[in-house]
PQR file of N, CA, C, O and H, with PARSE charges and radii, in Angstrom:
ATOM      1  N   MET A   1      11.849  -1.746  -5.005 -0.4000 1.5000
ATOM      2  CA  MET A   1      10.856  -1.469  -6.028 -0.0000 2.0000
ATOM      3  C   MET A   1      11.161  -0.084  -6.609  0.5500 1.7000
ATOM      4  O   MET A   1      11.409   0.865  -5.865 -0.5500 1.4000
ATOM      5  N   PRO A   2      11.141   0.020  -7.912 -0.5600 1.5000
ATOM      6  CA  PRO A   2      11.410   1.325  -8.534  0.2800 2.0000
ATOM      7  C   PRO A   2      10.363   2.376  -8.148  0.5500 1.7000
ATOM      8  O   PRO A   2       9.206   2.056  -7.875 -0.5500 1.4000
ATOM      9  N   THR A   3      10.797   3.617  -8.134 -0.4000 1.5000
ATOM     10  CA  THR A   3       9.931   4.713  -7.702 -0.0000 2.0000
ATOM     11  C   THR A   3       8.704   4.863  -8.590  0.5500 1.7000
ATOM     12  O   THR A   3       7.614   5.139  -8.089 -0.5500 1.4000
ATOM     13  H   THR A   3      11.737   3.877  -8.356  0.4000 1.0000
ATOM     14  N   ASN A   4       8.861   4.687  -9.902 -0.4000 1.5000
ATOM     15  CA  ASN A   4       7.702   4.858 -10.782 -0.0000 2.0000
ATOM     16  C   ASN A   4       6.636   3.794 -10.515  0.5500 1.7000
ATOM     17  O   ASN A   4       5.446   4.069 -10.668 -0.5500 1.4000
ATOM     18  H   ASN A   4       9.746   4.462 -10.309  0.4000 1.0000
ATOM     19  N   ILE A   5       7.036   2.603 -10.125 -0.4000 1.5000
ATOM     20  CA  ILE A   5       6.061   1.568  -9.772 -0.0000 2.0000
ATOM     21  C   ILE A   5       5.389   1.908  -8.449  0.5500 1.7000
ATOM     22  O   ILE A   5       4.185   1.706  -8.296 -0.5500 1.4000
ATOM     23  H   ILE A   5       8.003   2.380 -10.001  0.4000 1.0000
ATOM     24  N   LYS A   6       6.156   2.423  -7.491 -0.4000 1.5000
ATOM     25  CA  LYS A   6       5.583   2.832  -6.202 -0.0000 2.0000
ATOM     26  C   LYS A   6       4.539   3.935  -6.390  0.5500 1.7000
ATOM     27  O   LYS A   6       3.474   3.909  -5.774 -0.5500 1.4000
ATOM     28  H   LYS A   6       7.135   2.588  -7.615  0.4000 1.0000
ATOM     29  N   VAL A   7       4.862   4.902  -7.248 -0.4000 1.5000
ATOM     30  CA  VAL A   7       3.928   6.006  -7.491 -0.0000 2.0000
ATOM     31  C   VAL A   7       2.641   5.477  -8.127  0.5500 1.7000
ATOM     32  O   VAL A   7       1.542   5.834  -7.702 -0.5500 1.4000
ATOM     33  H   VAL A   7       5.727   4.923  -7.748  0.4000 1.0000
ATOM     34  N   GLY A   8       2.780   4.631  -9.136 -0.4000 1.5000
ATOM     35  CA  GLY A   8       1.603   4.064  -9.795 -0.0000 2.0000
ATOM     36  C   GLY A   8       0.765   3.232  -8.849  0.5500 1.7000
ATOM     37  O   GLY A   8      -0.460   3.348  -8.836 -0.5500 1.4000
ATOM     38  H   GLY A   8       3.672   4.340  -9.481  0.4000 1.0000
ATOM     39  N   LEU A   9       1.419   2.387  -8.051 -0.4000 1.5000
ATOM     40  CA  LEU A   9       0.689   1.556  -7.092 -0.0000 2.0000
ATOM     41  C   LEU A   9       0.028   2.408  -6.015  0.5500 1.7000
ATOM     42  O   LEU A   9      -1.079   2.097  -5.574 -0.5500 1.4000
ATOM     43  H   LEU A   9       2.415   2.293  -8.062  0.4000 1.0000
ATOM     44  N   SER A  10       0.692   3.477  -5.589 -0.4000 1.5000
ATOM     45  CA  SER A  10       0.102   4.377  -4.591 -0.0000 2.0000
ATOM     46  C   SER A  10      -1.169   5.025  -5.133  0.5500 1.7000
ATOM     47  O   SER A  10      -2.175   5.116  -4.428 -0.5500 1.4000
ATOM     48  H   SER A  10       1.590   3.730  -5.948  0.4000 1.0000
ATOM     49  N   ILE A  11      -1.121   5.470  -6.375 -0.4000 1.5000
ATOM     50  CA  ILE A  11      -2.301   6.092  -6.988 -0.0000 2.0000
ATOM     51  C   ILE A  11      -3.444   5.096  -7.095  0.5500 1.7000
ATOM     52  O   ILE A  11      -4.587   5.427  -6.783 -0.5500 1.4000
ATOM     53  H   ILE A  11      -0.304   5.396  -6.947  0.4000 1.0000
ATOM     54  N   VAL A  12      -3.146   3.881  -7.533 -0.4000 1.5000
ATOM     55  CA  VAL A  12      -4.188   2.857  -7.667 -0.0000 2.0000
ATOM     56  C   VAL A  12      -4.819   2.541  -6.309  0.5500 1.7000
ATOM     57  O   VAL A  12      -6.042   2.457  -6.198 -0.5500 1.4000
ATOM     58  H   VAL A  12      -2.217   3.612  -7.787  0.4000 1.0000
ATOM     59  N   VAL A  13      -3.989   2.367  -5.279 -0.4000 1.5000
ATOM     60  CA  VAL A  13      -4.504   2.049  -3.939 -0.0000 2.0000
ATOM     61  C   VAL A  13      -5.363   3.181  -3.409  0.5500 1.7000
ATOM     62  O   VAL A  13      -6.423   2.932  -2.834 -0.5500 1.4000
ATOM     63  H   VAL A  13      -2.995   2.435  -5.369  0.4000 1.0000
ATOM     64  N   LEU A  14      -4.931   4.416  -3.588 -0.4000 1.5000
ATOM     65  CA  LEU A  14      -5.712   5.546  -3.086 -0.0000 2.0000
ATOM     66  C   LEU A  14      -7.020   5.729  -3.850  0.5500 1.7000
ATOM     67  O   LEU A  14      -8.041   6.061  -3.247 -0.5500 1.4000
ATOM     68  H   LEU A  14      -4.070   4.619  -4.055  0.4000 1.0000
ATOM     69  N   VAL A  15      -7.007   5.518  -5.164 -0.4000 1.5000
ATOM     70  CA  VAL A  15      -8.239   5.641  -5.956 -0.0000 2.0000
ATOM     71  C   VAL A  15      -9.233   4.557  -5.555  0.5500 1.7000
ATOM     72  O   VAL A  15     -10.417   4.839  -5.370 -0.5500 1.4000
ATOM     73  H   VAL A  15      -6.178   5.248  -5.653  0.4000 1.0000
ATOM     74  N   VAL A  16      -8.762   3.326  -5.420 -0.4000 1.5000
ATOM     75  CA  VAL A  16      -9.663   2.236  -5.000 -0.0000 2.0000
ATOM     76  C   VAL A  16     -10.174   2.489  -3.584  0.5500 1.7000
ATOM     77  O   VAL A  16     -11.340   2.233  -3.287 -0.5500 1.4000
ATOM     78  H   VAL A  16      -7.800   3.097  -5.571  0.4000 1.0000
ATOM     79  N   GLY A  17      -9.298   2.994  -2.710 -0.4000 1.5000
ATOM     80  CA  GLY A  17      -9.722   3.306  -1.345 -0.0000 2.0000
ATOM     81  C   GLY A  17     -10.802   4.372  -1.301  0.5500 1.7000
ATOM     82  O   GLY A  17     -11.763   4.252  -0.541 -0.5500 1.4000
ATOM     83  H   GLY A  17      -8.351   3.203  -2.951  0.4000 1.0000
ATOM     84  N   VAL A  18     -10.653   5.410  -2.105 -0.4000 1.5000
ATOM     85  CA  VAL A  18     -11.671   6.477  -2.144 -0.0000 2.0000
ATOM     86  C   VAL A  18     -12.975   5.956  -2.729  0.5500 1.7000
ATOM     87  O   VAL A  18     -14.053   6.282  -2.232 -0.5500 1.4000
ATOM     88  H   VAL A  18      -9.872   5.508  -2.722  0.4000 1.0000
ATOM     89  N   LEU A  19     -12.885   5.149  -3.780 -0.4000 1.5000
ATOM     90  CA  LEU A  19     -14.109   4.575  -4.359 -0.0000 2.0000
ATOM     91  C   LEU A  19     -14.835   3.672  -3.354  0.5500 1.7000
ATOM     92  O   LEU A  19     -16.061   3.712  -3.248 -0.5500 1.4000
ATOM     93  H   LEU A  19     -12.009   4.884  -4.184  0.4000 1.0000
ATOM     94  N   MET A  20     -14.074   2.866  -2.625 -0.4000 1.5000
ATOM     95  CA  MET A  20     -14.694   2.004  -1.607 -0.0000 2.0000
ATOM     96  C   MET A  20     -15.267   2.834  -0.454  0.5500 1.7000
ATOM     97  O   MET A  20     -16.309   2.492   0.104 -0.5500 1.4000
ATOM     98  H   MET A  20     -13.078   2.834  -2.711  0.4000 1.0000
ATOM     99  N   TYR A  21     -14.578   3.930  -0.102 -0.4000 1.5000
ATOM    100  CA  TYR A  21     -15.084   4.827   0.934 -0.0000 2.0000
ATOM    101  C   TYR A  21     -16.445   5.398   0.513  0.5500 1.7000
ATOM    102  O   TYR A  21     -17.397   5.395   1.294 -0.5500 1.4000
ATOM    103  H   TYR A  21     -13.731   4.208  -0.556  0.4000 1.0000
ATOM    104  N   ILE A  22     -16.520   5.881  -0.714 -0.4000 1.5000
ATOM    105  CA  ILE A  22     -17.778   6.453  -1.215 -0.0000 2.0000
ATOM    106  C   ILE A  22     -18.879   5.397  -1.242  0.5500 1.7000
ATOM    107  O   ILE A  22     -20.022   5.672  -0.877 -0.5500 1.4000
ATOM    108  H   ILE A  22     -15.746   5.884  -1.348  0.4000 1.0000
ATOM    109  N   TRP A  23     -18.527   4.184  -1.679 -0.4000 1.5000
ATOM    110  CA  TRP A  23     -19.523   3.113  -1.761 -0.0000 2.0000
ATOM    111  C   TRP A  23     -20.016   2.714  -0.372  0.5500 1.7000
ATOM    112  O   TRP A  23     -21.211   2.490  -0.179 -0.5500 1.4000
ATOM    113  H   TRP A  23     -17.599   3.961  -1.975  0.4000 1.0000
ATOM    114  N   GLU A  24     -19.103   2.623   0.597 -0.4000 1.5000
ATOM    115  CA  GLU A  24     -19.505   2.249   1.962 -0.0000 2.0000
ATOM    116  C   GLU A  24     -20.386   3.328   2.595  0.5500 1.7000
ATOM    117  O   GLU A  24     -21.346   3.007   3.295 -0.5500 1.4000
ATOM    118  H   GLU A  24     -18.133   2.805   0.441  0.4000 1.0000
ATOM    119  N   VAL A  25     -20.072   4.591   2.361 -0.4000 1.5000
ATOM    120  CA  VAL A  25     -20.916   5.670   2.885 -0.0000 2.0000
ATOM    121  C   VAL A  25     -22.299   5.600   2.256  0.5500 1.7000
ATOM    122  O   VAL A  25     -23.305   5.791   2.939 -0.5500 1.4000
ATOM    123  H   VAL A  25     -19.292   4.853   1.793  0.4000 1.0000
ATOM    124  N   ASP A  26     -22.351   5.330   0.965 -0.4000 1.5000
ATOM    125  CA  ASP A  26     -23.622   5.207   0.259 -0.0000 2.0000
ATOM    126  C   ASP A  26     -24.449   4.041   0.796  0.5500 1.7000
ATOM    127  O   ASP A  26     -25.678   4.104   0.814 -0.5500 1.4000
ATOM    128  H   ASP A  26     -21.533   5.175   0.410  0.4000 1.0000
ATOM    129  N   GLN A  27     -23.779   2.985   1.229 -0.4000 1.5000
ATOM    130  CA  GLN A  27     -24.478   1.821   1.791 -0.0000 2.0000
ATOM    131  C   GLN A  27     -24.868   2.024   3.255  0.5500 1.7000
ATOM    132  O   GLN A  27     -25.613   1.219   3.814 -0.5500 1.4000
ATOM    133  H   GLN A  27     -22.780   2.934   1.215  0.4000 1.0000
ATOM    134  N   GLY A  28     -24.376   3.079   3.872 -0.4000 1.5000
ATOM    135  CA  GLY A  28     -24.728   3.392   5.258 -0.0000 2.0000
ATOM    136  C   GLY A  28     -23.731   2.863   6.274  0.5500 1.7000
ATOM    137  O   GLY A  28     -24.007   2.897   7.473 -0.5500 1.4000
ATOM    138  H   GLY A  28     -23.770   3.733   3.419  0.4000 1.0000
ATOM    139  N   ASN A  29     -22.586   2.379   5.833 -0.4000 1.5000
ATOM    140  CA  ASN A  29     -21.557   1.861   6.737 -0.0000 2.0000
ATOM    141  C   ASN A  29     -20.500   2.930   6.987  0.5500 1.7000
ATOM    142  O   ASN A  29     -19.399   2.863   6.441 -0.5500 1.4000
ATOM    143  H   ASN A  29     -22.361   2.352   4.858  0.4000 1.0000
ATOM    144  N   VAL A  30     -20.837   3.907   7.807 -0.4000 1.5000
ATOM    145  CA  VAL A  30     -19.945   5.044   8.018 -0.0000 2.0000
ATOM    146  C   VAL A  30     -18.673   4.619   8.751  0.5500 1.7000
ATOM    147  O   VAL A  30     -17.579   5.039   8.376 -0.5500 1.4000
ATOM    148  H   VAL A  30     -21.732   3.962   8.251  0.4000 1.0000
ATOM    149  N   GLN A  31     -18.801   3.789   9.794 -0.4000 1.5000
ATOM    150  CA  GLN A  31     -17.614   3.359  10.540 -0.0000 2.0000
ATOM    151  C   GLN A  31     -16.679   2.544   9.650  0.5500 1.7000
ATOM    152  O   GLN A  31     -15.464   2.737   9.690 -0.5500 1.4000
ATOM    153  H   GLN A  31     -19.690   3.447  10.099  0.4000 1.0000
ATOM    154  N   LEU A  32     -17.231   1.642   8.854 -0.4000 1.5000
ATOM    155  CA  LEU A  32     -16.411   0.825   7.964 -0.0000 2.0000
ATOM    156  C   LEU A  32     -15.740   1.679   6.896  0.5500 1.7000
ATOM    157  O   LEU A  32     -14.624   1.377   6.472 -0.5500 1.4000
ATOM    158  H   LEU A  32     -18.219   1.486   8.822  0.4000 1.0000
ATOM    159  N   SER A  33     -16.405   2.734   6.459 -0.4000 1.5000
ATOM    160  CA  SER A  33     -15.815   3.596   5.438 -0.0000 2.0000
ATOM    161  C   SER A  33     -14.559   4.277   5.971  0.5500 1.7000
ATOM    162  O   SER A  33     -13.595   4.455   5.227 -0.5500 1.4000
ATOM    163  H   SER A  33     -17.311   2.979   6.803  0.4000 1.0000
ATOM    164  N   TRP A  34     -14.554   4.660   7.243 -0.4000 1.5000
ATOM    165  CA  TRP A  34     -13.359   5.278   7.823 -0.0000 2.0000
ATOM    166  C   TRP A  34     -12.235   4.265   7.954  0.5500 1.7000
ATOM    167  O   TRP A  34     -11.065   4.615   7.798 -0.5500 1.4000
ATOM    168  H   TRP A  34     -15.338   4.515   7.847  0.4000 1.0000
ATOM    169  N   ILE A  35     -12.571   3.023   8.238 -0.4000 1.5000
ATOM    170  CA  ILE A  35     -11.558   1.969   8.302 -0.0000 2.0000
ATOM    171  C   ILE A  35     -10.944   1.750   6.923  0.5500 1.7000
ATOM    172  O   ILE A  35      -9.732   1.576   6.801 -0.5500 1.4000
ATOM    173  H   ILE A  35     -13.521   2.739   8.365  0.4000 1.0000
ATOM    174  N   VAL A  36     -11.773   1.759   5.893 -0.4000 1.5000
ATOM    175  CA  VAL A  36     -11.301   1.560   4.520 -0.0000 2.0000
ATOM    176  C   VAL A  36     -10.331   2.666   4.115  0.5500 1.7000
ATOM    177  O   VAL A  36      -9.258   2.376   3.585 -0.5500 1.4000
ATOM    178  H   VAL A  36     -12.758   1.900   5.992  0.4000 1.0000
ATOM    179  N   ILE A  37     -10.683   3.909   4.350 -0.4000 1.5000
ATOM    180  CA  ILE A  37      -9.810   5.007   3.933 -0.0000 2.0000
ATOM    181  C   ILE A  37      -8.539   5.031   4.785  0.5500 1.7000
ATOM    182  O   ILE A  37      -7.460   5.338   4.278 -0.5500 1.4000
ATOM    183  H   ILE A  37     -11.555   4.145   4.780  0.4000 1.0000
ATOM    184  N   GLY A  38      -8.662   4.713   6.062 -0.4000 1.5000
ATOM    185  CA  GLY A  38      -7.475   4.654   6.925 -0.0000 2.0000
ATOM    186  C   GLY A  38      -6.519   3.546   6.513  0.5500 1.7000
ATOM    187  O   GLY A  38      -5.303   3.740   6.517 -0.5500 1.4000
ATOM    188  H   GLY A  38      -9.538   4.464   6.474  0.4000 1.0000
ATOM    189  N   LEU A  39      -7.057   2.390   6.158 -0.4000 1.5000
ATOM    190  CA  LEU A  39      -6.224   1.278   5.718 -0.0000 2.0000
ATOM    191  C   LEU A  39      -5.531   1.600   4.394  0.5500 1.7000
ATOM    192  O   LEU A  39      -4.371   1.241   4.196 -0.5500 1.4000
ATOM    193  H   LEU A  39      -8.045   2.232   6.155  0.4000 1.0000
ATOM    194  N   SER A  40      -6.226   2.262   3.510 -0.4000 1.5000
ATOM    195  CA  SER A  40      -5.633   2.642   2.223 -0.0000 2.0000
ATOM    196  C   SER A  40      -4.459   3.589   2.431  0.5500 1.7000
ATOM    197  O   SER A  40      -3.400   3.411   1.829 -0.5500 1.4000
ATOM    198  H   SER A  40      -7.169   2.553   3.671  0.4000 1.0000
ATOM    199  N   VAL A  41      -4.642   4.584   3.270 -0.4000 1.5000
ATOM    200  CA  VAL A  41      -3.572   5.546   3.541 -0.0000 2.0000
ATOM    201  C   VAL A  41      -2.402   4.846   4.232  0.5500 1.7000
ATOM    202  O   VAL A  41      -1.243   5.115   3.916 -0.5500 1.4000
ATOM    203  H   VAL A  41      -5.502   4.729   3.759  0.4000 1.0000
ATOM    204  N   PHE A  42      -2.701   3.954   5.169 -0.4000 1.5000
ATOM    205  CA  PHE A  42      -1.645   3.226   5.867 -0.0000 2.0000
ATOM    206  C   PHE A  42      -0.843   2.346   4.908  0.5500 1.7000
ATOM    207  O   PHE A  42       0.380   2.268   5.026 -0.5500 1.4000
ATOM    208  H   PHE A  42      -3.642   3.736   5.426  0.4000 1.0000
ATOM    209  N   MET A  43      -1.505   1.688   3.971 -0.4000 1.5000
ATOM    210  CA  MET A  43      -0.799   0.831   3.018 -0.0000 2.0000
ATOM    211  C   MET A  43       0.175   1.638   2.166  0.5500 1.7000
ATOM    212  O   MET A  43       1.300   1.204   1.919 -0.5500 1.4000
ATOM    213  H   MET A  43      -2.498   1.751   3.875  0.4000 1.0000
ATOM    214  N   VAL A  44      -0.261   2.815   1.719 -0.4000 1.5000
ATOM    215  CA  VAL A  44       0.625   3.663   0.911 -0.0000 2.0000
ATOM    216  C   VAL A  44       1.779   4.168   1.773  0.5500 1.7000
ATOM    217  O   VAL A  44       2.930   4.160   1.336 -0.5500 1.4000
ATOM    218  H   VAL A  44      -1.175   3.168   1.920  0.4000 1.0000
ATOM    219  N   PHE A  45       1.481   4.601   2.974 -0.4000 1.5000
ATOM    220  CA  PHE A  45       2.504   5.090   3.901 -0.0000 2.0000
ATOM    221  C   PHE A  45       3.540   4.000   4.183  0.5500 1.7000
ATOM    222  O   PHE A  45       4.743   4.258   4.155 -0.5500 1.4000
ATOM    223  H   PHE A  45       0.546   4.608   3.329  0.4000 1.0000
ATOM    224  N   ALA A  46       3.072   2.795   4.452 -0.4000 1.5000
ATOM    225  CA  ALA A  46       3.976   1.690   4.778 -0.0000 2.0000
ATOM    226  C   ALA A  46       4.852   1.322   3.587  0.5500 1.7000
ATOM    227  O   ALA A  46       6.022   0.983   3.762 -0.5500 1.4000
ATOM    228  H   ALA A  46       2.095   2.585   4.475  0.4000 1.0000
ATOM    229  N   MET A  47       4.306   1.385   2.396 -0.4000 1.5000
ATOM    230  CA  MET A  47       5.089   1.046   1.211 -0.0000 2.0000
ATOM    231  C   MET A  47       6.253   2.017   1.031  0.5500 1.7000
ATOM    232  O   MET A  47       7.331   1.611   0.596 -0.5500 1.4000
ATOM    233  H   MET A  47       3.356   1.661   2.254  0.4000 1.0000
ATOM    234  N   TRP A  48       6.054   3.271   1.354 -0.4000 1.5000
ATOM    235  CA  TRP A  48       7.106   4.275   1.170 -0.0000 2.0000
ATOM    236  C   TRP A  48       8.090   4.316   2.340  0.5500 1.7000
ATOM    237  O   TRP A  48       9.258   4.654   2.148 -0.5500 1.4000
ATOM    238  H   TRP A  48       5.178   3.601   1.707  0.4000 1.0000
ATOM    239  N   ILE A  49       7.636   3.978   3.545 -0.4000 1.5000
ATOM    240  CA  ILE A  49       8.485   4.115   4.735 -0.0000 2.0000
ATOM    241  C   ILE A  49       9.346   2.883   4.995  0.5500 1.7000
ATOM    242  O   ILE A  49      10.551   3.006   5.217 -0.5500 1.4000
ATOM    243  H   ILE A  49       6.688   3.703   3.701  0.4000 1.0000
ATOM    244  N   PHE A  50       8.740   1.698   4.970 -0.4000 1.5000
ATOM    245  CA  PHE A  50       9.476   0.491   5.340 -0.0000 2.0000
ATOM    246  C   PHE A  50      10.361   0.031   4.192  0.5500 1.7000
ATOM    247  O   PHE A  50       9.923  -0.017   3.042 -0.5500 1.4000
ATOM    248  H   PHE A  50       7.761   1.598   4.789  0.4000 1.0000
ATOM    249  N   PRO A  51      11.606  -0.307   4.505 -0.5600 1.5000
ATOM    250  CA  PRO A  51      12.532  -0.715   3.442  0.2800 2.0000
ATOM    251  C   PRO A  51      12.205  -2.110   2.904  0.5500 1.7000
ATOM    252  O   PRO A  51      11.577  -2.931   3.572 -0.5500 1.4000
ATOM    253  N   GLU A  52      12.650  -2.338   1.685 -0.4000 1.5000
ATOM    254  CA  GLU A  52      12.468  -3.651   1.094 -0.0000 2.0000
ATOM    255  C   GLU A  52      13.528  -4.596   1.643  0.5500 1.7000
ATOM    256  O   GLU A  52      14.590  -4.168   2.096 -0.5500 1.4000
ATOM    257  H   GLU A  52      13.161  -1.671   1.142  0.4000 1.0000
ATOM    258  N   THR A  53      13.223  -5.871   1.594 -0.4000 1.5000
ATOM    259  CA  THR A  53      14.234  -6.840   1.993 -0.0000 2.0000
ATOM    260  C   THR A  53      15.244  -6.956   0.866  0.5500 1.7000
ATOM    261  O   THR A  53      14.885  -6.860  -0.308 -0.5500 1.4000
ATOM    262  H   THR A  53      12.361  -6.218   1.227  0.4000 1.0000
ATOM    263  N   GLY A  54      16.458  -7.155   1.203 -0.4000 1.5000
ATOM    264  CA  GLY A  54      17.510  -7.259   0.202 -0.0000 2.0000
ATOM    265  C   GLY A  54      18.450  -8.392   0.530  0.5500 1.7000
ATOM    266  O   GLY A  54      18.330  -9.037   1.571 -0.5500 1.4000
ATOM    267  H   GLY A  54      16.750  -7.234   2.156  0.4000 1.0000
ATOM    268  N   GLN A  55      19.369  -8.625  -0.350 -0.4000 1.5000
ATOM    269  CA  GLN A  55      20.352  -9.667  -0.122 -0.0000 2.0000
ATOM    270  C   GLN A  55      21.564  -9.079   0.589  0.5500 1.7000
ATOM    271  O   GLN A  55      21.972  -7.947   0.330 -0.5500 1.4000
ATOM    272  H   GLN A  55      19.466  -8.101  -1.196  0.4000 1.0000
ATOM    273  N   THR A  56      22.121  -9.867   1.481 -0.4000 1.5000
ATOM    274  CA  THR A  56      23.360  -9.472   2.129 -0.0000 2.0000
ATOM    275  C   THR A  56      24.517 -10.049   1.333  0.5500 1.7000
ATOM    276  O   THR A  56      24.311 -10.822   0.397 -0.5500 1.4000
ATOM    277  H   THR A  56      21.790 -10.786   1.692  0.4000 1.0000
ATOM    278  N   ARG A  57      25.709  -9.681   1.698 -0.4000 1.5000
ATOM    279  CA  ARG A  57      26.874 -10.200   0.976 -0.0000 2.0000
ATOM    280  C   ARG A  57      26.979 -11.709   1.127  0.5500 1.7000
ATOM    281  O   ARG A  57      27.391 -12.396   0.193 -0.5500 1.4000
ATOM    282  H   ARG A  57      25.877  -9.053   2.458  0.4000 1.0000
ATOM    283  N   GLU A  58      26.613 -12.232   2.290 -0.4000 1.5000
ATOM    284  CA  GLU A  58      26.654 -13.674   2.493 -0.0000 2.0000
ATOM    285  C   GLU A  58      25.663 -14.392   1.606  0.5500 1.7000
ATOM    286  O   GLU A  58      25.957 -15.469   1.087 -0.5500 1.4000
ATOM    287  H   GLU A  58      26.279 -11.673   3.049  0.4000 1.0000
ATOM    288  N   ASP A  59      24.490 -13.805   1.427 -0.4000 1.5000
ATOM    289  CA  ASP A  59      23.473 -14.414   0.570 -0.0000 2.0000
ATOM    290  C   ASP A  59      23.901 -14.448  -0.894  0.5500 1.7000
ATOM    291  O   ASP A  59      23.488 -15.330  -1.647 -0.5500 1.4000
ATOM    292  H   ASP A  59      24.252 -12.930   1.849  0.4000 1.0000
ATOM    293  N   GLN A  60      24.732 -13.484  -1.294 -0.4000 1.5000
ATOM    294  CA  GLN A  60      25.118 -13.387  -2.681 -0.0000 2.0000
ATOM    295  C   GLN A  60      26.229 -14.356  -3.063  0.5500 1.7000
ATOM    296  O   GLN A  60      26.440 -14.626  -4.246 -0.5500 1.4000
ATOM    297  H   GLN A  60      25.068 -12.768  -0.682  0.4000 1.0000
ATOM    298  N   LYS A  61      26.939 -14.879  -2.067 -0.4000 1.5000
ATOM    299  CA  LYS A  61      28.019 -15.826  -2.345 -0.0000 2.0000
ATOM    300  C   LYS A  61      27.454 -17.143  -2.854  0.5500 1.7000
ATOM    301  O   LYS A  61      26.459 -17.652  -2.338 -0.5500 1.4000
ATOM    302  H   LYS A  61      26.767 -14.659  -1.107  0.4000 1.0000
ATOM    303  N   GLU A  62      28.093 -17.671  -3.855 -0.4000 1.5000
ATOM    304  CA  GLU A  62      27.674 -18.968  -4.378 -0.0000 2.0000
ATOM    305  C   GLU A  62      28.357 -20.075  -3.592  0.5500 1.7000
ATOM    306  O   GLU A  62      29.523 -19.950  -3.219 -0.5500 1.4000
ATOM    307  H   GLU A  62      28.901 -17.257  -4.274  0.4000 1.0000
ATOM    308  N   PRO A  63      27.628 -21.163  -3.338 -0.5600 1.5000
ATOM    309  CA  PRO A  63      28.250 -22.271  -2.599  0.2800 2.0000
ATOM    310  C   PRO A  63      29.368 -22.929  -3.433  0.5500 1.7000
ATOM    311  O   PRO A  63      29.293 -23.001  -4.659 -0.5500 1.4000
ATOM    312  N   ASP A  64      30.390 -23.397  -2.730 -0.4000 1.5000
ATOM    313  CA  ASP A  64      31.511 -24.046  -3.420 -0.0000 2.0000
ATOM    314  C   ASP A  64      31.170 -25.448  -3.874  0.5500 1.7000
ATOM    315  O   ASP A  64      32.008 -26.124  -4.470 -0.5500 1.4000
ATOM    316  H   ASP A  64      30.451 -23.338  -1.733  0.4000 1.0000
TER
END
């Protein structure tokens, strides 16, 4: 995935996570709000750390 898409998706995930955190705190679900913000941060972290799947040389060969 291109870096500019990763940056945009990271911003969107973090903004939605913060908005959901604020909404959950407002509703009185403090424990759930921490889960929401933790999951949002983990999703962004995982997107940047774990490599994408790719094709190997064998996969790229066309069948005869």
